[in-house]
C-alpha angles and dihedrals in degrees: 000000000000093000094061117130088202131041123227092276092054100253116144123242116250098218131043151161128285089261113038140158132196094189113114126211129214088229133023116280109275092224092056093050092044092050091049090051093049094046094046089058084076088063094051101039096070096042098093095023107057095055091050092047092050092049104035101036105023096032100227124156129245096262092054091046091049091051093049093048091047092054092076090054090051093047091049094051094045094051099045089096092054091048090052093051092050090051093047094049103035106017136254094284093061092049092047094051093047089050092050091053092050092048091051090051090050089054089051090053090053089053090052090051089059095054108128114250096023110140115255094242092049090050091053092048091051092049090050090051089049092053092049093048091046091054090049090050096045093054091055094038096054097038091048097048095044089051093045093048092053090047090058092060103026129243093284088071097037094121093053090047093052089049090059095044088051091051090052093051095043092048091048092052092047092051100036100056097060091040090053091049092049093051092047095049094042105037107009135249095301095065093042091052094043083064087056088058096045098046097063091040089056088048090053091048090055095041098049090065094053124097122264121220132222119269117233117240124225141093116320117219124220111262094248090056090051089053089051090055097051105030094111093057089043091052090053090051092047092052090051090055093062093072094048091048089054090055096048096043106035111019093093092050092046092051092047091050090053093046094247118144109202104070089135089070094060096085090037094060090039089054093048091055093042096051094039092059094042092052097043102033106021090118095063100090090055093048107038103023134271101252094053093049092046094049093050092044093052090050089053090048089052090053090051092050091049090051090056091047093051097033112145091189143023092253091054091050091050089050087054090053089051092051090047088056090051090053098044095049102085103027096092096048092040095054090036089061089056092046090058090054093055100060135052115262092254090062101047095106092054090045092053092046090052092045094054090046089065088060091048089054091048092054092045096050102032095069097058093040093049089046090057091048091050092049092051102038108013134260097292089063089065088071093046086058090049092050094048093049091049091051092049090049091049090051091052091051093048091049090050090050092052091048090050091051092051094048094044114029090189089071094054091105087064 
């Protein structure tokens, strides 16, 4: 990442921050991972709450709610380039702290929106501003922490680092959504959104005590050229996201249509498989090569999606969700390892920002596309789409691995 004190060949950067460290850890710094977890709670807490507030208390319809919720996605995608530049020029710590401040301010705007007596239109405007600020904060927050985490272990352990940052974010989302719903139903929006203010502030309090790392020198490419360097890896990541989007958006409807009653377990078993593989095998991309791990992982995801499509029973469908989790677990760190190889050290923050933006786009587009497929062909077809996309992504990764072997015989073992 851009905050590396060493480039991929192990040479030390010539310029750095006021507070730097060249010591490398065997695992990412605990404080960095803990701060990422705390801050990402602010992303999960509003997820079930804001739509209910807009509908139940402000009286807005589903199309308006969908537009408001989607604004954060748009703001996140559009500011990934800025987050990457901040990380490249000032380090992951700076980007992470700026993102935490923005997320806390977004939570404050949500609190203001809940003030009794505020006109409905004014409440909507404040929520919209909150979503935009939250997207701006999330792009810096995630790019900064992912970069900073990799800096704490060095690029040779980048895959393992990305595995741990992913665990922190996934765990935060899983915990935050039910907590946010509980606060909203029990105490109202104000208390739920006060938690959105406190979570990133706690993250900043933890992060400010952690060590910064030197920033590599060298020419910095324009963001569009960085995207041109890493688009293949981004496309593979985007194709992986189709299957996961199908689970989050349509599993409950699929289960209901089949008369199955435990749709709530779908993301639970997915998460078990996802975290299990990241904990046990998170080192694989660094040891055997990113393209190989990504190609195999995408094939496993395709099997899981096919199991859900063809499921004769609820238990078989849940097993398919578990296998999908196994497959999805290592795709981000595996392709992320290859992204870091494709850009100069001084551009790694921008590269990571662009890489994550592909996943943002996948989540933003997959829902409407899958919805059209479900309307035309039924809910099972959503998982045919997921399986096909995973297979196409696996083919791209295998083709990239073969090309890499031909251009660099020393990587043939990978």
